[in-house]
C-alpha positions as CSV (number, residue, x, y, z in Angstrom):
1,M,-33.9,69.3,90.3
2,N,-36.0,66.8,88.4
3,R,-34.4,63.4,87.7
4,K,-35.1,63.8,84.0
5,W,-33.0,66.9,83.8
6,I,-30.1,65.2,85.6
7,V,-30.2,62.3,83.2
8,F,-30.5,64.8,80.3
9,L,-27.4,66.6,81.4
10,L,-25.3,63.6,82.4
11,V,-25.7,61.5,79.3
12,P,-24.0,64.1,76.9
13,L,-21.3,64.7,79.5
14,M,-20.6,61.0,79.8
15,A,-20.5,60.7,76.0
16,L,-17.8,63.4,75.9
17,V,-15.8,61.8,78.6
18,L,-15.9,58.3,77.0
19,L,-15.5,59.3,73.4
20,G,-13.3,62.4,73.8
21,C,-12.9,65.1,71.3
22,P,-11.8,64.1,67.8
23,K,-8.2,64.7,67.2
24,K,-6.8,66.6,64.2
25,K,-4.6,64.6,61.9
26,P,-1.2,66.0,61.7
27,E,-0.4,67.7,58.5
28,T,2.3,66.0,56.5
29,T,4.4,67.8,54.0
30,P,5.9,66.0,51.1
31,P,9.6,65.7,51.2
32,P,11.5,68.1,49.1
33,D,12.7,66.9,45.7
34,L,16.3,66.0,45.9
35,D,18.6,65.7,43.0
36,V,19.4,62.0,43.0
37,V,22.9,61.1,41.8
38,T,23.1,57.6,40.7
39,E,26.5,56.0,41.1
40,P,27.2,52.7,39.4
41,V,26.7,49.8,41.7
42,P,29.8,47.7,42.1
43,E,29.7,44.1,41.0
44,P,29.1,41.8,44.0
45,A,32.1,39.9,45.1
46,E,32.0,36.3,44.5
47,V,30.5,34.6,47.5
48,E,31.3,31.1,48.5
49,P,28.3,28.9,48.8
50,M,27.2,28.1,52.3
51,P,28.2,24.6,53.4
52,E,25.5,22.0,53.5
53,P,24.2,21.6,57.1
54,E,25.2,18.4,58.8
55,P,22.3,15.9,58.6
56,M,20.5,15.6,62.0
57,E,19.6,12.4,63.5
58,P,16.0,11.5,62.5
59,E,13.5,12.1,65.2
60,M,12.1,9.1,66.8
61,T,8.7,8.3,65.4
62,E,7.7,6.1,68.4
63,D,7.1,7.8,71.7
64,V,9.3,6.7,74.5
65,L,7.2,5.8,77.6
66,P,7.8,8.1,80.6
67,T,9.7,6.4,83.5
68,D,7.8,8.2,86.2
69,L,4.6,6.2,87.0
70,V,2.4,9.2,87.5
71,E,3.5,10.6,84.1
72,L,3.2,7.1,82.5
73,N,-0.4,6.8,83.7
74,R,-1.3,10.3,82.5
75,Y,0.4,9.4,79.1
76,L,-1.6,6.2,78.8
77,V,-4.9,7.9,79.5
78,E,-4.3,11.0,77.3
79,R,-3.4,8.8,74.3
80,G,-6.2,6.2,75.0
81,L,-3.6,3.4,75.1
82,I,-5.3,1.7,78.1
83,A,-9.0,1.7,78.8
84,D,-11.3,0.7,81.6
85,V,-13.8,-2.1,81.3
86,F,-17.3,-1.6,82.4
87,Y,-19.8,-4.2,83.8
88,N,-23.5,-4.6,84.2
89,L,-25.1,-4.5,87.6
90,D,-24.2,-7.5,89.8
91,S,-22.1,-9.0,87.0
92,A,-18.5,-9.8,86.3
93,D,-19.3,-11.0,82.8
94,L,-17.4,-9.2,80.0
95,S,-19.5,-7.4,77.4
96,P,-18.5,-7.2,73.7
97,E,-17.3,-3.6,74.4
98,G,-15.3,-4.8,77.4
99,R,-13.7,-7.5,75.3
100,S,-12.8,-5.0,72.6
101,A,-11.3,-2.6,75.2
102,L,-9.3,-5.5,76.7
103,A,-8.0,-6.5,73.2
104,N,-6.6,-3.0,72.8
105,N,-5.1,-3.1,76.3
106,A,-3.6,-6.5,75.5
107,A,-1.9,-5.2,72.4
108,F,-0.3,-2.4,74.4
109,M,0.7,-4.7,77.2
110,R,2.3,-7.2,74.9
111,D,4.2,-4.4,73.1
112,N,5.5,-3.1,76.5
113,P,6.2,-6.3,78.6
114,D,8.2,-4.3,81.1
115,V,5.2,-2.3,82.4
116,V,3.3,-3.9,85.3
117,F,-0.4,-3.1,85.7
118,T,-2.7,-3.4,88.6
119,I,-6.3,-4.2,87.6
120,E,-8.6,-2.6,90.2
121,G,-12.1,-4.0,90.6
122,H,-14.7,-1.4,91.4
123,C,-18.5,-1.5,92.2
124,D,-21.2,1.0,92.7
125,E,-22.5,1.9,96.1
126,R,-25.4,-0.6,96.2
127,G,-24.8,-3.8,98.1
128,T,-22.9,-4.6,101.3
129,N,-19.2,-3.9,101.6
130,E,-18.4,-7.6,101.7
131,Y,-20.5,-8.3,98.6
132,N,-18.9,-5.4,96.6
133,L,-15.4,-6.4,97.6
134,A,-16.0,-9.9,96.3
135,L,-17.7,-8.6,93.1
136,G,-14.9,-6.2,92.5
137,Q,-12.4,-9.1,92.8
138,R,-14.4,-11.2,90.3
139,R,-14.4,-8.2,87.9
140,A,-10.6,-7.7,88.2
141,N,-10.0,-11.4,87.7
142,A,-12.3,-11.6,84.7
143,A,-10.3,-8.8,83.0
144,K,-7.0,-10.5,84.0
145,D,-8.1,-13.9,82.7
146,Y,-9.2,-12.5,79.4
147,L,-5.9,-10.6,79.0
148,A,-4.0,-13.8,79.8
149,S,-6.0,-15.6,77.0
150,L,-4.8,-12.9,74.6
151,G,-1.1,-13.5,75.5
152,V,-0.4,-11.1,78.2
153,A,2.1,-12.5,80.7
154,D,0.8,-13.3,84.2
155,A,3.8,-11.5,85.8
156,Q,2.7,-8.3,84.1
157,M,-0.7,-8.2,85.9
158,R,-1.9,-7.9,89.5
159,T,-5.5,-7.6,90.8
160,I,-7.1,-5.8,93.7
161,S,-10.7,-5.1,94.7
162,Y,-11.8,-1.7,96.1
163,G,-15.5,-2.6,96.0
164,E,-17.4,0.6,96.4
165,E,-14.6,2.4,98.3
166,R,-13.1,4.4,95.5
167,P,-15.9,5.6,93.3
168,F,-15.2,7.5,90.0
169,C,-18.5,9.3,90.2
170,T,-20.2,10.2,93.5
171,E,-23.8,11.0,92.5
172,S,-26.5,8.5,93.3
173,S,-27.8,7.9,89.8
174,E,-27.7,5.1,87.3
175,R,-25.3,7.2,85.1
176,C,-22.8,7.4,87.9
177,W,-23.3,3.9,89.1
178,S,-22.5,2.6,85.6
179,L,-19.2,4.5,85.6
180,N,-18.3,3.0,88.9
181,R,-18.9,-0.7,87.9
182,R,-15.5,-1.2,86.2
183,A,-12.1,-2.8,86.1
184,H,-9.6,0.1,86.1
185,F,-6.0,-0.2,84.9
186,V,-3.1,1.5,86.6
187,A,0.6,1.1,85.6
188,T,2.2,0.4,89.0
189,G,5.7,-0.7,88.2
190,R,8.4,-1.9,85.8
191,M,10.1,-5.3,85.5
């Protein structure tokens, strides 16, 4: 049989299968008229008013910091309470944006003096391991020194350098490298 005929026969058959036959609507008959006898409605009994609910304690408006460090770090990132500081190539100098981020970090850290932070210094993949470890340490120290100048207690901060060993982004591009040149903040303990 010719292909055109097969298609010609299958298309209407498929339409019937998919769409089905239209269904008849069931006939509805109106309910018979009933003689309605109305009886007088009794007066409602006097109802005692419901007692006023006990006042609940007001909800706390300030969020309580999680005690678990993993949850605490997630909380800080989700709410933007602590931010990383980014650096230019081969530099540990703070930019105006970096100073602004550190000012916000300092406000949170002063308000929560029991939280201890480790400031991690990071670099991009260019340069030797030794050079990047030293540069990462200078970056972490620059962030720590600026926070100290803003009134954050020294006991609340620790520094470490990871150099190029823990990249945030792994592509070899300027966009990625700029994300890896940073001082990263991690809540690592409580006092």
